[in-house]
C-alpha distance (Angstrom), angle and dihedral (degrees) to the residues before:
residue distance angle dihedral
M1 . . .
Y2 3.71 . .
E3 3.76 131.8 .
S4 3.77 116.4 -95.9
R5 3.73 122.2 -123.6
A6 3.82 115.4 -89.8
Y7 3.78 113.4 -100.4
E8 3.80 125.8 -156.8
F9 3.81 107.9 -137.4
Y10 3.78 96.2 -174.4
S11 3.74 114.8 75.6
A12 3.80 121.8 176.4
R13 3.81 89.4 -147.1
L14 3.80 93.7 53.5
A15 3.81 94.7 41.5
S16 3.80 92.2 56.2
M17 3.82 94.7 50.7
K18 3.76 118.5 106.0
P19 3.82 120.3 -126.8
V20 3.78 118.4 -96.1
E21 3.80 111.2 -81.6
G22 3.80 111.3 -93.6
T23 3.81 93.7 25.7
V24 3.81 113.1 145.7
K25 3.77 120.4 -154.6
R26 3.80 113.2 -117.9
G27 3.79 110.1 -93.0
A28 3.81 93.1 14.6
M29 3.78 124.6 121.0
L30 3.77 118.0 -101.5
P31 3.80 113.8 -99.7
Y32 3.78 120.8 -101.4
H33 3.80 105.2 -107.4
L34 3.79 101.9 -176.5
K35 3.79 119.3 108.8
A36 3.81 124.7 -131.8
E37 3.82 91.9 -100.1
D38 3.84 93.5 52.7
T39 3.81 94.4 89.6
A40 3.82 94.5 136.7
Q41 3.80 91.2 54.8
A42 3.80 90.7 46.2
N43 3.80 89.2 64.0
L44 3.81 88.6 65.3
V45 3.82 96.0 52.9
A46 3.80 115.4 104.4
N47 3.78 127.5 -153.9
P48 3.83 106.0 -94.1
L49 3.81 91.6 -157.1
V50 3.78 124.5 86.1
L51 3.77 100.5 -150.5
D52 3.77 122.2 -150.2
K53 3.79 124.8 -169.6
A54 3.83 92.5 -78.1
G55 3.82 91.1 50.0
L56 3.80 91.5 51.0
E57 3.81 91.0 48.0
E58 3.80 89.3 52.4
G59 3.82 88.9 48.3
K60 3.81 89.7 52.3
R61 3.81 91.5 48.3
L62 3.80 91.5 51.4
Y63 3.81 91.8 43.5
D64 3.81 91.4 52.8
I65 3.81 90.8 50.8
Y66 3.80 101.4 42.8
C67 3.82 107.4 19.2
G68 3.81 106.4 25.2
V69 3.80 93.2 71.2
C70 3.81 89.1 70.6
H71 3.82 106.7 15.3
G72 3.82 94.8 39.3
T73 3.79 128.0 -115.2
K74 3.83 87.7 -99.9
L75 3.84 89.2 55.6
D76 3.82 87.6 -119.1
G77 3.83 98.6 123.8
N78 3.79 92.0 -111.5
G79 3.80 105.9 109.6
P80 3.81 127.0 155.6
L81 3.80 92.3 -88.7
Y82 3.82 91.6 58.1
K83 3.85 103.3 29.6
G84 3.79 94.8 -179.5
G85 3.80 90.3 -53.5
D86 3.82 95.7 -47.4
G87 3.80 95.4 94.4
P88 3.78 128.8 89.1
Y89 3.82 91.8 -95.5
P90 3.83 110.2 77.1
A91 3.83 100.7 -164.1
A92 3.79 122.0 70.6
P93 3.82 112.8 -119.3
P94 3.81 114.5 -132.8
A95 3.78 118.4 -87.5
F96 3.80 115.0 -126.3
L97 3.81 97.0 -148.7
T98 3.82 96.6 53.6
G99 3.79 138.2 27.1
K100 3.77 131.7 28.4
V101 3.82 96.0 -32.7
L102 3.80 88.5 65.4
G103 3.81 87.2 71.0
Y104 3.81 95.9 49.3
T105 3.78 116.3 115.7
E106 3.79 120.8 -126.6
G107 3.79 88.9 -107.1
R108 3.81 91.7 53.5
M109 3.82 92.0 50.3
F110 3.80 90.8 48.2
H111 3.81 90.0 49.3
V112 3.81 91.2 51.9
A113 3.82 91.4 48.5
T114 3.81 89.4 48.7
F115 3.82 100.0 46.2
G116 3.81 105.0 14.2
Y117 3.80 127.6 -125.0
N118 3.80 130.3 -125.5
V119 3.82 106.2 -34.1
M120 3.81 94.0 -11.5
G121 3.77 111.7 98.3
S122 3.78 129.3 -144.7
Y123 3.80 119.3 -78.0
A124 3.81 94.3 -165.5
S125 3.80 91.1 107.9
Q126 3.81 93.7 50.0
L127 3.82 99.6 41.3
D128 3.79 125.9 37.3
I129 3.80 121.2 -136.4
E130 3.80 95.4 -90.2
Q131 3.81 92.7 47.5
R132 3.81 92.0 50.6
W133 3.81 90.2 51.3
K134 3.81 90.0 50.3
V135 3.80 90.9 52.4
V136 3.81 90.6 48.9
G137 3.82 89.8 47.9
Y138 3.80 90.4 51.5
I139 3.82 92.4 49.8
K140 3.82 92.1 48.1
N141 3.81 90.1 46.9
M142 3.81 90.4 53.5
Q143 3.80 90.5 47.6
N144 3.81 88.2 54.5
G145 3.78 94.6 54.2
G146 3.80 100.9 -75.4
K147 3.77 98.9 -96.3
A148 3.79 115.5 145.0
P149 3.82 114.4 -133.4
A150 3.82 92.4 -107.1
E151 3.82 90.4 50.3
A152 3.81 97.2 45.2
A153 3.81 94.4 96.3
P154 3.80 120.7 25.1
A155 3.76 116.3 -126.9
A156 3.80 116.2 -103.4
D157 3.81 92.7 -124.0
S158 3.83 92.7 55.5
A159 3.81 90.3 56.5
T160 3.79 92.7 49.4
A161 3.79 91.7 44.4
A162 3.83 90.7 54.9
A163 3.83 93.6 49.6
P164 3.86 97.6 68.3
A165 3.82 90.8 47.2
V166 3.82 90.2 55.1
A167 3.79 92.0 46.6
A168 3.81 91.4 48.7
A169 3.78 91.6 51.8
H170 3.79 93.4 60.4
């Protein structure tokens, strides 16, 4: 056996090179490849995230920061910038719990958040892909009654635990 020649692993030339175009970091979400004019295809895109209670809470937090100022924290289209017509913004933003937006797919909402729509600008520079999907998941969850996945069906033991307390109260 003989010792191998020393090899320098760090190279200034290699370190300054950019990754190959289209490369996705391990564990990262795939990029969104649709263009702004691909609205029909956006309707077919599904939310790649399966959101638990913590994911929905993060979606709500992000919604309140970035969307609530116009669309209202109650998703009613009456945020501080509109204030029922008394705010600085003259046009009412759409409400998420009524009207045509109620029928939007998750992909359509994500597309609007990514590219903007009418007077609403893009939020792609403020929210990354995962954050936008969390906001969309939160909105869809609220449209479906606002029950987090863990809260959708009460546990059997919580129902039986409440029964003796009711009986004891009488």
